[in-house]
N, C-alpha and C positions, 0 to 999 in steps of 0.2 A: 505495500499501500504505498503512496506516495502524500506525502504532506508537502502544505503549500511551501517550503522551506527547499523542499526538493524542489528547484528550478533548475538545475543542471540538467540540459539537450532541450528544452521548452522555447518556444518560437514566440514572438510579438512582444519582447520585452526591449528592444531597442538593444542598441550596441553598450558595451558596457563603459562606463565614462573613465577617462583616464585625467584625472588631475595633475596637472604641472607643480611640483613642489608642497602635494599634500602637505597639510603639518599633523602632527601625531594624534590632536586633538582638535577640532573645528570650535568648538566652544568651551568652557570651563569646568561644567557639568559632565561633561563627559570625561572627562581624568578624574571624576570624583568617582564617579558609576566605575570604574575599572579598578579602582583602587576601593572601592567599599563593597566588591560583589567576589572577592571571594571570601574575606568574613562571612560576609551575608551567606553563603554555601554553606562554610563551616557553621558556623550559627545553627542552622536550618538542619545540620549531620547530613547534609548532601555531598555531592563530588562532581566531577569535572560531567561527567554522561546525565546525572539527572539534573544540571544548568541549561545543557544544552535540550532534553527534553521538553526543559519549561518556555525553554522560547520556541519548540517545533509544536507543541500545545497554542500556541498563540491564537487569537481568532485570525483567518486567514484577512479580512482586510486592515484589522492593526497593525500582523506581520507587513502586508505589502505597502501599508502609505506610513509607518517609522522607522527611524533610520536602524543605524548597528546598536548603537550604547541602548536607544529606545529599547533593542529586543535583548538586552544584555540586562537593562534595569527591571522591566518586565518579569523575566524567568527568575533574578534574583528577590523581589518584594514577593512571588506567587511562593517561592519557596519556603520565605518567612512565615506567609501567613498560612501554608498547608501543614507547617512543621507547630504554629503555635506560639512561636516564638512574638511575633503581631500581630493586629488584629488589622481587617482591610478599614475598618472605622478611623482606628488610629494611623493610619498613614495617610488618609485623606483628610484628616485633621489636618495635620502639618505641611500638608503639596496640595490643596484639592482632588479631583477625580485622578484616582488609582485605575487604571483596567489591566487584571490577573488575566492570565492565562486561562483555558479549560481546564476540567479535570482530567485526568490520567484516565484511561480505557484502558491500560493496560497495568495489573497488578503481579507482584513477587508468584502468584502463582498463573501465572497465566506464559511466566516462560520456562521453559522448558531446563530441568540442570543439564549442562553440556559438558561429558567428558574426553576432552583433547586427546587424540591420539600420542604415543610416547616420541612418535617421528615424525617429520613433515609428509602429508600424504603427495607433496608433486613435486617436481625436480625443475630445476632450468632447463628451459624447453620445452617443458611439458605443455599440451592444450588443454584449455579447457574451455568451459563455458560457466556465466555468471546464473547463479539459481534464483530467480522470480521470487523476491520475499516477499511475502505477503505478511508482515507482520503489522500492528497499528504502536507496535511502540517505539522505542528510540531504536535507532539503526546507523550503521556507517555504510551503508552498502548504496550507493547514489541508484538511483531511479533511471538512470538511462541505461546503466550500464546492463540491466534484466537480460538476460538471455542471450546478453554480446557473446561472442567468439574472442580469446587472444589468447597467449603465450606468454606465462610463466618467467619473468627476464630474472629475476632475485629473489631467493629466500632469506626471510626476513627474523628479526629473534621475534618472541613469544611476547606476544602483547595483551593486557588484559579483555578478555570479551565486553563489547559494551554494553550488549543489552545484558548482560549477569549484572554490571555496575550499578545501571540504570535505575532497575526495577526488583534486583534483588539485594544488593547494596553487597555483591559477592565479588569476590576479585581469581578469575578463571583466567586462569594464558592460553593463550592460543594460536599455534605458529601464522605468521602474516604476509604474503607475497605482494612482490610487483609484478604487475600482471602490465605487457602492453597490446592494448589493440588500436589494430586499422583506423586511419578517420573514415573509410569508407565504409568499414563493419559497423561505426556508430552513426555514420549519418549519410548513409546512403552512397549511389554511385556518384553525386555530384560532390563531396566531398574535397578537400583540396588534395591530390594525390603526393603518394610518398610520405607522406605524415600521418603521426600513430600520437597516442595518448597512455602514457602509462601513470597508472594506480594503485593503490597500496591496499588490497585488502585480507579479510580475513580468511582462513581454511575452511569455515563454513559457510561462504557464500558461495561455494564453487563446487565445480562437480566435472567431473572428466570428459574430454569433449568425444 
């Protein structure tokens, strides 16, 4: 399942705007949100995947009409309210309307425990296909890669499985791979010839081609 934040490969949003000499923060409040986000997530008993999922749960209209650090603020505020650290009324008493993300639809019992293999399943040069991940919760598999074929070009280090961290607060390590996809495989025959996209993916996202 693709959420509104999974915009990769979608058309109709125009070109990416590149701002020459772009500052680190455009407004002073952005720096404050950056500074407080980690403390807020820690106070809520959360972690980075939970924080990302807080952004993913934003109302689509709010997501598309808000800036990068507004996304950060919304997720941090949502986690604080959901964990009982602060109430929405208390937030709004200090600064006016404070939209929060929608409730999570995936709970700890909805994520199957994952036991990775002791050795990597794939090797450099192997042909693989990305599984169609139909999961309503947090995942790091981009939707535009579903069912696309690629080639493993690097076997990475084991990393924490994001689905487990986001919904079960459980750290399970799994092998990651850098997979190369031909542009024509992703975008069709009219794509730039001889171009490729390299993507780091978890083992559970892949199957043999």
